[in-house]
GUROFI-562936 format. One line per field, with one value per residue (C-alpha): residue in one letter; residue number from 0; y, x, z. Coordinates in steps of 0.2 Angstrom, whole numbers, plus 2048, in hexadecimal, padded with zeros to 3 digits. Last residue first. Example, Ala and Ser with C-alpha at 12.3 -4.5 7.8 and 13.67 -1.06 7.14 Angstrom:
2
marse	S | A
drenlo	1 | 0
c2	7FB | 7EA
c1	844 | 83E
c3	824 | 827
This chain:
428
marse	N | Q | F | L | G | Q | H | L | A | K | L | A | D | N | K | Y | K | T | N | V | L | V | S | I | N | N | K | S | G | G | Y | S | I | M | R | I | P | I | E | K | L | S | Q | F | I | Q | L | A | D | G | A | N | E | D | Y | F | Q | G | V | V | C | I | I | S | Q | E | E | D | V | E | V | S | G | I | K | K | L | D | N | L | I | D | K | L | F | T | N | N | D | I | T | L | S | V | A | V | E | S | T | T | I | M | D | I | P | T | K | Y | N | E | F | I | E | F | I | S | R | L | F | G | Y | A | L | L | M | R | G | S | K | I | I | I | A | T | I | G | D | K | A | A | V | A | K | I | G | S | G | K | A | N | A | T | I | L | T | G | L | A | A | P | Q | M | T | N | L | L | R | V | P | I | N | A | S | R | A | P | W | I | S | Q | P | H | L | I | K | A | G | F | Y | A | L | E | A | A | E | D | F | S | L | E | A | V | S | Q | T | N | E | V | I | R | P | D | N | N | H | M | G | D | I | D | T | W | I | Q | I | E | D | V | K | L | A | A | G | I | L | S | A | S | Y | D | S | G | G | R | K | L | N | D | V | E | G | F | A | N | R | C | V | Y | G | Q | T | I | F | L | K | Q | D | P | Y | K | H | L | Q | L | R | L | E | S | S | I | Y | K | M | D | P | E | A | N | E | D | T | R | M | F | D | L | A | P | L | L | I | A | K | I | N | K | E | L | L | Y | I | H | F | L | A | T | S | I | L | E | G | Q | A | L | I | S | K | E | E | H | P | T | F | V | D | D | S | F | C | R | I | F | N | F | H | A | D | I | L | A | N | G | S | I | K | A | Q | E | Q | D | F | L | E | S | V | F | N | R | Y | F | A | E | L | E | S | I | R | Q | L | A | L | D | K | K | E | A | L | F | S | E | S | I | H | V | L | A | N | T | T | G | S | V | A | S | L | V | V | V | L | P | E | D | M | S | L | L | K | A | V | E | K | M | R | L | A | S | G | M
drenlo	427 | 426 | 425 | 424 | 423 | 422 | 421 | 420 | 419 | 418 | 417 | 416 | 415 | 414 | 413 | 412 | 411 | 410 | 409 | 408 | 407 | 406 | 405 | 404 | 403 | 402 | 401 | 400 | 399 | 398 | 397 | 396 | 395 | 394 | 393 | 392 | 391 | 390 | 389 | 388 | 387 | 386 | 385 | 384 | 383 | 382 | 381 | 380 | 379 | 378 | 377 | 376 | 375 | 374 | 373 | 372 | 371 | 370 | 369 | 368 | 367 | 366 | 365 | 364 | 363 | 362 | 361 | 360 | 359 | 358 | 357 | 356 | 355 | 354 | 353 | 352 | 351 | 350 | 349 | 348 | 347 | 346 | 345 | 344 | 343 | 342 | 341 | 340 | 339 | 338 | 337 | 336 | 335 | 334 | 333 | 332 | 331 | 330 | 329 | 328 | 327 | 326 | 325 | 324 | 323 | 322 | 321 | 320 | 319 | 318 | 317 | 316 | 315 | 314 | 313 | 312 | 311 | 310 | 309 | 308 | 307 | 306 | 305 | 304 | 303 | 302 | 301 | 300 | 299 | 298 | 297 | 296 | 295 | 294 | 293 | 292 | 291 | 290 | 289 | 288 | 287 | 286 | 285 | 284 | 283 | 282 | 281 | 280 | 279 | 278 | 277 | 276 | 275 | 274 | 273 | 272 | 271 | 270 | 269 | 268 | 267 | 266 | 265 | 264 | 263 | 262 | 261 | 260 | 259 | 258 | 257 | 256 | 255 | 254 | 253 | 252 | 251 | 250 | 249 | 248 | 247 | 246 | 245 | 244 | 243 | 242 | 241 | 240 | 239 | 238 | 237 | 236 | 235 | 234 | 233 | 232 | 231 | 230 | 229 | 228 | 227 | 226 | 225 | 224 | 223 | 222 | 221 | 220 | 219 | 218 | 217 | 216 | 215 | 214 | 213 | 212 | 211 | 210 | 209 | 208 | 207 | 206 | 205 | 204 | 203 | 202 | 201 | 200 | 199 | 198 | 197 | 196 | 195 | 194 | 193 | 192 | 191 | 190 | 189 | 188 | 187 | 186 | 185 | 184 | 183 | 182 | 181 | 180 | 179 | 178 | 177 | 176 | 175 | 174 | 173 | 172 | 171 | 170 | 169 | 168 | 167 | 166 | 165 | 164 | 163 | 162 | 161 | 160 | 159 | 158 | 157 | 156 | 155 | 154 | 153 | 152 | 151 | 150 | 149 | 148 | 147 | 146 | 145 | 144 | 143 | 142 | 141 | 140 | 139 | 138 | 137 | 136 | 135 | 134 | 133 | 132 | 131 | 130 | 129 | 128 | 127 | 126 | 125 | 124 | 123 | 122 | 121 | 120 | 119 | 118 | 117 | 116 | 115 | 114 | 113 | 112 | 111 | 110 | 109 | 108 | 107 | 106 | 105 | 104 | 103 | 102 | 101 | 100 | 99 | 98 | 97 | 96 | 95 | 94 | 93 | 92 | 91 | 90 | 89 | 88 | 87 | 86 | 85 | 84 | 83 | 82 | 81 | 80 | 79 | 78 | 77 | 76 | 75 | 74 | 73 | 72 | 71 | 70 | 69 | 68 | 67 | 66 | 65 | 64 | 63 | 62 | 61 | 60 | 59 | 58 | 57 | 56 | 55 | 54 | 53 | 52 | 51 | 50 | 49 | 48 | 47 | 46 | 45 | 44 | 43 | 42 | 41 | 40 | 39 | 38 | 37 | 36 | 35 | 34 | 33 | 32 | 31 | 30 | 29 | 28 | 27 | 26 | 25 | 24 | 23 | 22 | 21 | 20 | 19 | 18 | 17 | 16 | 15 | 14 | 13 | 12 | 11 | 10 | 9 | 8 | 7 | 6 | 5 | 4 | 3 | 2 | 1 | 0
c2	7A3 | 7B1 | 7A2 | 798 | 7A1 | 7B4 | 7B3 | 7A9 | 7B7 | 7C7 | 7BE | 7BB | 7CD | 7D5 | 7C8 | 7CA | 7D8 | 7CC | 7C1 | 7B0 | 7A1 | 795 | 78E | 77E | 77C | 770 | 75F | 762 | 764 | 75D | 76B | 779 | 782 | 78E | 79D | 79E | 7AB | 7B1 | 7AF | 79B | 7A1 | 79C | 78E | 78A | 78A | 77F | 771 | 770 | 771 | 763 | 752 | 755 | 744 | 741 | 74F | 763 | 76B | 77E | 789 | 792 | 79B | 7A7 | 7AA | 7BA | 7BD | 7CE | 7C3 | 7B6 | 7AE | 7A2 | 795 | 789 | 77B | 772 | 781 | 791 | 78B | 791 | 7A2 | 7A4 | 7A2 | 7AF | 7BB | 7B7 | 7B8 | 7C4 | 7BF | 7BB | 7B3 | 7A5 | 79A | 789 | 782 | 773 | 76D | 760 | 74F | 75D | 762 | 772 | 778 | 788 | 78F | 78F | 795 | 79F | 79B | 79E | 78D | 785 | 78D | 784 | 774 | 772 | 772 | 764 | 75B | 75D | 752 | 747 | 739 | 73C | 735 | 744 | 753 | 751 | 75B | 76B | 778 | 782 | 78F | 79B | 7A4 | 7B3 | 7BB | 7CA | 7C9 | 7BB | 7B6 | 7B0 | 7A7 | 79E | 790 | 781 | 770 | 76D | 773 | 770 | 772 | 766 | 76D | 77D | 78E | 799 | 7AB | 7B7 | 7B4 | 7C9 | 7CF | 7D8 | 7E4 | 7F1 | 7E6 | 7D8 | 7C6 | 7B6 | 7A7 | 79E | 78D | 783 | 774 | 774 | 773 | 779 | 78B | 78C | 78B | 796 | 7A5 | 7A2 | 7AA | 7B9 | 7BB | 7C8 | 7CB | 7BD | 7BA | 7A9 | 7A6 | 7AB | 7A2 | 793 | 793 | 795 | 787 | 77A | 780 | 77D | 78C | 78E | 79C | 7A6 | 7B8 | 7BF | 7C8 | 7D3 | 7DB | 7D6 | 7E0 | 7E5 | 7D8 | 7CC | 7BB | 7AF | 7BB | 7B7 | 7BD | 7CD | 7DD | 7E8 | 7DB | 7D0 | 7BF | 7B7 | 7A4 | 799 | 78B | 793 | 785 | 792 | 791 | 790 | 79E | 7A7 | 7A1 | 7A6 | 7B8 | 7BB | 7B3 | 7BE | 7CD | 7C8 | 7D1 | 7D9 | 7CE | 7C4 | 7CE | 7D2 | 7D8 | 7D0 | 7C3 | 7B9 | 7AB | 7BA | 7C7 | 7C9 | 7D7 | 7D3 | 7D2 | 7DC | 7D7 | 7DC | 7D0 | 7D0 | 7C2 | 7C5 | 7BB | 7B3 | 7C1 | 7B9 | 7A8 | 7B1 | 7B6 | 7A6 | 79F | 7A9 | 7A4 | 791 | 794 | 79D | 795 | 784 | 78D | 794 | 79B | 799 | 7A7 | 797 | 79B | 79A | 7A8 | 7B0 | 7B8 | 7B5 | 7C8 | 7CF | 7CF | 7DB | 7D6 | 7E4 | 7DF | 7E3 | 7EB | 7F6 | 805 | 80E | 817 | 809 | 803 | 811 | 810 | 7FF | 802 | 811 | 803 | 7F6 | 803 | 80C | 7FA | 7F3 | 802 | 804 | 7F3 | 7F9 | 805 | 7F6 | 7ED | 7F9 | 7FA | 7E9 | 7EF | 7FE | 80E | 816 | 821 | 833 | 82F | 81F | 82B | 831 | 823 | 821 | 831 | 82D | 81F | 828 | 837 | 82F | 828 | 836 | 83B | 82E | 82E | 843 | 83F | 830 | 83C | 84B | 83E | 83B | 830 | 82B | 83B | 847 | 837 | 833 | 845 | 845 | 835 | 83D | 849 | 83C | 836 | 844 | 849 | 838 | 83B | 84A | 842 | 834 | 843 | 84D | 83D | 837 | 82A | 81F | 811 | 821 | 823 | 811 | 811 | 820 | 81A | 808 | 811 | 819 | 809 | 801 | 80E | 80E | 807 | 808 | 7F8 | 7E7 | 7E3 | 7D1 | 7D2 | 7C1 | 7BA | 7B3 | 7B1 | 7BC | 7CF | 7CE | 7D9 | 7E2 | 7F4 | 7F5 | 7F3 | 803 | 80D | 808 | 809 | 81F | 821 | 81B | 80F | 800
c1	838 | 834 | 833 | 842 | 850 | 848 | 848 | 859 | 85F | 857 | 85B | 86C | 871 | 869 | 876 | 886 | 88D | 886 | 896 | 88C | 886 | 878 | 86A | 860 | 851 | 840 | 847 | 84F | 864 | 865 | 86C | 879 | 886 | 892 | 89C | 892 | 899 | 88B | 88B | 885 | 877 | 867 | 871 | 872 | 860 | 85A | 865 | 863 | 84F | 850 | 850 | 841 | 840 | 847 | 83B | 83F | 830 | 834 | 83F | 84F | 857 | 866 | 872 | 87D | 88F | 896 | 8A3 | 8B1 | 8BB | 8C8 | 8CF | 8DA | 8D9 | 8D3 | 8D9 | 8D6 | 8C4 | 8C4 | 8CB | 8BF | 8B1 | 8B7 | 8B8 | 8A9 | 89E | 893 | 893 | 882 | 87B | 887 | 88E | 899 | 8A6 | 8B1 | 8C0 | 8CC | 8BE | 8B1 | 8A2 | 897 | 88B | 87D | 876 | 87E | 879 | 882 | 880 | 894 | 894 | 889 | 895 | 8A3 | 89A | 896 | 8A9 | 8AB | 8A1 | 8A5 | 8B6 | 8B0 | 8B4 | 8C5 | 8C5 | 8D0 | 8CB | 8DC | 8E3 | 8D9 | 8CD | 8C0 | 8B8 | 8AD | 89F | 899 | 887 | 87F | 870 | 864 | 859 | 84B | 845 | 836 | 82A | 836 | 82E | 820 | 80E | 800 | 801 | 805 | 805 | 7FC | 802 | 7F8 | 7FE | 7F4 | 7E3 | 7E1 | 7D1 | 7D8 | 7E4 | 7EC | 7EB | 7F4 | 7F2 | 7FD | 7F1 | 7F7 | 7F0 | 7EF | 7F7 | 7FB | 80E | 80E | 805 | 812 | 822 | 81E | 81D | 831 | 837 | 82F | 823 | 823 | 833 | 838 | 84E | 850 | 84A | 83A | 83C | 840 | 832 | 827 | 82D | 82A | 81B | 814 | 812 | 801 | 7FE | 80E | 80D | 814 | 825 | 825 | 835 | 843 | 84C | 841 | 832 | 83D | 839 | 82A | 820 | 81A | 807 | 7FF | 809 | 807 | 805 | 7F5 | 7FB | 7EB | 7ED | 7DE | 7CF | 7D6 | 7DE | 7DF | 7F1 | 7F7 | 7EC | 7F6 | 808 | 806 | 7FF | 80D | 819 | 813 | 815 | 827 | 82D | 83C | 83D | 831 | 831 | 833 | 829 | 82C | 827 | 835 | 831 | 832 | 823 | 81C | 81A | 81D | 809 | 800 | 7EA | 7D8 | 7CE | 7BB | 7AE | 7A6 | 797 | 7A3 | 7AF | 7B8 | 7BC | 7C7 | 7D1 | 7D2 | 7D4 | 7E6 | 7EB | 7EA | 7F0 | 7FF | 803 | 804 | 80D | 81D | 825 | 837 | 843 | 84B | 843 | 834 | 82B | 817 | 80A | 7FB | 7F6 | 807 | 7FC | 7F0 | 7E1 | 7D4 | 7C3 | 7B9 | 7A6 | 7A6 | 79D | 7A7 | 7B0 | 7B2 | 7BC | 7C8 | 7CB | 7CF | 7DC | 7E3 | 7E7 | 7EE | 7FA | 801 | 803 | 80C | 817 | 818 | 821 | 831 | 833 | 830 | 83E | 84A | 848 | 84E | 85E | 863 | 85E | 863 | 856 | 84C | 84B | 842 | 832 | 833 | 82D | 81E | 818 | 818 | 810 | 7FF | 800 | 7FD | 7EE | 7E7 | 7EA | 7DE | 7D0 | 7CF | 7D0 | 7C2 | 7B7 | 7B9 | 7B3 | 7BE | 7CB | 7DB | 7DF | 7E4 | 7E8 | 7F6 | 7FB | 7FE | 806 | 812 | 814 | 817 | 826 | 82E | 82D | 833 | 843 | 846 | 845 | 852 | 85D | 85E | 85F | 86E | 876 | 87B | 86F | 862 | 866 | 864 | 853 | 84E | 855 | 84B | 83B | 83C | 840 | 830 | 827 | 82A | 81D | 80E | 80F | 80B | 7F9 | 7F2 | 7DF | 7D7 | 7C7 | 7B7 | 7AA | 79F | 7A5 | 7B2 | 7C1 | 7C8 | 7C1 | 7C9 | 7DB | 7D5 | 7D2 | 7E4 | 7EC | 7E2 | 7EB | 7FD | 808 | 801
c3	76B | 779 | 789 | 789 | 77C | 782 | 792 | 797 | 78C | 794 | 7A6 | 79F | 79B | 7A8 | 7B3 | 7A9 | 7B8 | 7C4 | 7C1 | 7BD | 7C7 | 7BE | 7C6 | 7BF | 7CD | 7CD | 7CC | 7DE | 7E3 | 7CE | 7C7 | 7CC | 7C1 | 7C6 | 7BE | 7AE | 7A1 | 793 | 780 | 783 | 78F | 784 | 77E | 791 | 795 | 785 | 786 | 797 | 795 | 788 | 78F | 799 | 798 | 7A9 | 7B2 | 7B3 | 7B9 | 7B9 | 7C0 | 7B8 | 7C6 | 7C5 | 7D2 | 7D0 | 7D8 | 7DE | 7E8 | 7E1 | 7EF | 7EC | 7FB | 7FE | 809 | 818 | 825 | 818 | 81C | 82E | 829 | 819 | 824 | 832 | 823 | 81C | 82B | 825 | 815 | 814 | 7FF | 801 | 7F3 | 7F0 | 7E7 | 7EE | 7E8 | 7E2 | 7DD | 7D6 | 7E1 | 7DD | 7EB | 7E9 | 7F6 | 805 | 817 | 823 | 835 | 838 | 841 | 834 | 827 | 82E | 832 | 820 | 81A | 825 | 822 | 80C | 813 | 81B | 811 | 806 | 7F5 | 7EF | 7FA | 802 | 7F4 | 7F9 | 7EE | 7F8 | 7ED | 7F2 | 7EB | 7F1 | 7ED | 7EE | 7DE | 7DC | 7CC | 7C8 | 7B7 | 7B3 | 7AE | 7A5 | 7A2 | 7AA | 7AA | 7BA | 7CC | 7D8 | 7E9 | 7E6 | 7E2 | 7D7 | 7CD | 7C8 | 7BF | 7BE | 7C1 | 7D2 | 7C7 | 7D0 | 7E1 | 7D6 | 7DA | 7DF | 7E6 | 7F2 | 7F4 | 807 | 807 | 81C | 81A | 809 | 810 | 81E | 817 | 805 | 80E | 813 | 802 | 804 | 7F2 | 7E5 | 7E6 | 7DB | 7E1 | 7E3 | 7F2 | 7E7 | 7DC | 7E4 | 7F0 | 7E1 | 7D8 | 7E8 | 7EC | 7DA | 7CC | 7C4 | 7BA | 7B6 | 7B2 | 7A3 | 79E | 78F | 794 | 7A0 | 7AD | 7B8 | 7B2 | 7B9 | 7B1 | 7AE | 7BB | 7CA | 7CC | 7C6 | 7CB | 7DA | 7E8 | 7F1 | 7F8 | 7FA | 805 | 803 | 809 | 81B | 827 | 832 | 83A | 829 | 822 | 831 | 82F | 81B | 81D | 829 | 81C | 810 | 81E | 820 | 814 | 81F | 82D | 838 | 844 | 858 | 867 | 877 | 87E | 882 | 872 | 865 | 862 | 854 | 846 | 833 | 82F | 835 | 839 | 835 | 837 | 82C | 82D | 840 | 84A | 854 | 85B | 868 | 85F | 853 | 860 | 86A | 857 | 857 | 869 | 863 | 850 | 853 | 864 | 85A | 84A | 858 | 849 | 848 | 852 | 85B | 86A | 861 | 859 | 85B | 851 | 85E | 869 | 860 | 851 | 85B | 84F | 848 | 847 | 838 | 835 | 824 | 827 | 81A | 829 | 831 | 825 | 824 | 837 | 834 | 829 | 833 | 83D | 833 | 82E | 83E | 845 | 836 | 835 | 84A | 848 | 842 | 853 | 860 | 855 | 858 | 86B | 86A | 860 | 86E | 871 | 881 | 886 | 884 | 86F | 870 | 875 | 864 | 85F | 86B | 867 | 855 | 858 | 864 | 859 | 84A | 852 | 857 | 845 | 83D | 84B | 847 | 837 | 836 | 840 | 835 | 825 | 815 | 81C | 811 | 808 | 81B | 823 | 817 | 81A | 82B | 826 | 81B | 82A | 839 | 82A | 829 | 83D | 83F | 835 | 83F | 851 | 848 | 842 | 853 | 85C | 852 | 862 | 850 | 859 | 858 | 845 | 840 | 848 | 83F | 82E | 833 | 835 | 826 | 81B | 826 | 81E | 80D | 807 | 814 | 821 | 81B | 81E | 822 | 81E | 826 | 81D | 820 | 811 | 807 | 80A | 803 | 802 | 7F2 | 7F4 | 805 | 7FA | 7EF | 801 | 804 | 7F4 | 7F1 | 805 | 7FA | 7FB | 801
């Protein structure tokens, strides 16, 4: 929701024919602004933080003016803004900590849902505002506590047996200690999927500003098209490897509960979008996505030849630093792998050098080609690599699943690679 007009359009999408739980994210740009405010507090730049708070508050004053027609609704909206921004300003009087940052970041969703609720009431649409902090919780491993979420959410809903429409926040939650926390960036999709799984709903719908998941990146490639159907595995691969329409983790709860997920466009509500199910129709190549910020690491060792335990020793190093591996290929004398988190890169490299020589290539991109690659589809690989014949390829990964063929290229070749794949796989 980038504007008051978009919030009004979202209200038009609500159907009163069946029970709905509507999960909202913050108004576009708000979370980034709150991050900058928190960074200013952490850097002890209180004057800058207060200036940024005032700028964001001015934005919301204008938002309230554009959203509501009735004077009483405007009064309620401005009172809401007063309360939330006075709360944010209170942090200028204390020593600011990362825990307090979580409370500030939660304000975006708390404000958007409250304003939306007031707007619905102004339009005489009955709705209940359910605070996500009353039921959304993670466990001691920072993973969603599904048993708690399900029981507490149902308890909240049972308080309103005659109501059909409920509004709640995405992204925000409490941790195992009861403190305000969040599901990380893009977490509203994740929240919706968790809620859908907890309630065993008929369908989870993710509404964005694009008509489903496209067969390539529309920001880079012209004439992309939405994919009508994807399997959970295909959608998960695309989301993880760069398709921005869907939070990578949001597939897991829906898949676990076998609940269809439909990706729809708020700008074009009549568009069919993309349906994600356990048994999607169609085979062969369906879509391409790319993920930047990748670092490739090569570990070479003469001791690797016929040596058991070599791979284990490598994996244990990455496990020690809680750093996931994206791609991996092996030969008799070397292991090549990629990571997307360089936080502990220096320490990882120091440990790897104890077992072999190490080479590092940064500024790489993974390009992921997704579909149903069965043994009988003998021509799929040929199509992919024929399309990439002019692109230098650093790594190739296939076999981990029948839904993904990935290649690693230098990021400077990424756009050309995406365009070449689109021409070779979909245009021809």
